[in-house]
C-alpha positions in Angstrom: -44.1 36.9 87.6 -44.6 40.7 88.4 -46.4 41.8 91.5 -48.0 45.3 91.0 -47.3 48.4 93.3 -50.5 48.2 95.5 -50.3 44.3 96.0 -46.7 44.5 96.4 -47.1 47.1 99.3 -49.5 44.6 101.1 -48.2 41.2 100.6 -45.3 39.2 101.4 -43.6 36.6 99.3 -43.5 33.3 100.7 -42.1 30.8 98.1 -40.9 31.4 94.4 -40.0 28.6 92.2 -39.2 28.5 88.3 -42.3 29.6 87.1 -44.4 29.9 90.3 -45.2 32.4 93.2 -46.8 32.0 96.2 -48.0 35.3 98.5 -49.1 36.1 101.8 -51.9 38.7 101.4 -52.4 41.3 104.4 -50.8 41.5 107.5 -52.2 38.1 108.8 -50.0 35.3 110.7 -48.0 33.1 108.4 -50.3 29.9 107.7 -49.3 26.8 109.8 -50.4 23.2 109.2 -53.6 22.3 111.0 -54.3 26.1 112.3 -57.7 27.5 112.3 -56.5 30.8 111.6 -57.6 32.5 108.2 -55.1 33.8 106.3 -55.4 34.9 102.7 -52.7 33.3 100.1 -52.1 33.2 96.6 -50.3 30.6 94.7 -49.9 31.5 90.8 -48.1 29.6 88.1 -47.6 29.5 84.5 -46.5 27.5 81.8 -45.9 30.0 79.4 -45.9 33.8 79.4 -45.9 36.5 81.8 -48.2 36.8 84.8 -49.0 40.4 86.5 -50.8 40.1 89.9 -52.4 43.2 91.3 -55.7 44.5 92.9 -58.3 45.2 90.7 -58.9 49.2 90.4 -56.0 49.8 92.3 -53.2 48.7 90.3 -52.3 49.8 86.7 -49.7 48.8 84.2 -49.1 50.1 80.7 -48.2 47.5 77.9 -45.6 48.1 75.6 -46.7 47.9 72.1 -45.5 44.9 70.3 -43.5 44.9 66.8 -46.6 44.7 64.8 -48.2 47.5 66.5 -45.2 49.5 66.3 -45.0 49.2 62.6 -48.9 50.2 62.3 -47.9 53.3 64.1 -45.4 54.2 61.8 -47.6 53.7 58.9 -50.0 55.8 60.5 -47.5 58.5 61.3 -45.9 58.8 58.0 -47.5 57.1 55.0 -51.1 58.0 55.6 -50.6 61.8 56.0 -48.6 61.8 52.8 -51.4 59.5 50.8 -54.1 62.2 52.3 -51.9 65.1 50.8 -51.5 63.6 47.3 -55.2 62.7 47.1 -55.9 66.2 48.1 
C-alpha cells in the first residue's frame, strides 16, 4: 500500500495488516463504537498487486515503464532510425 503525498499529509494510519490499511482522514477525532461523531475513514485491502491511495486532482505519480515498454522504447530509439536511414 502506498499513500501519495497530499493524502498522507492529511490522514493518520489507524491500522495496518498484511495486505490491508485503515486510515483516518482529516483532523477529526478517533472513531468510537456507538459514537455519534462523523469521521471519514478508509479501509483498503488487496489480494494481489499494489494499491496507491491519493486525492484526485491533487496527488500524482509516475509509473515506471515495464519490461516490454522499455524494450519498445529501445527499438524506437535505435532500430527505427536506422531503418529510416536505409530507406532514404
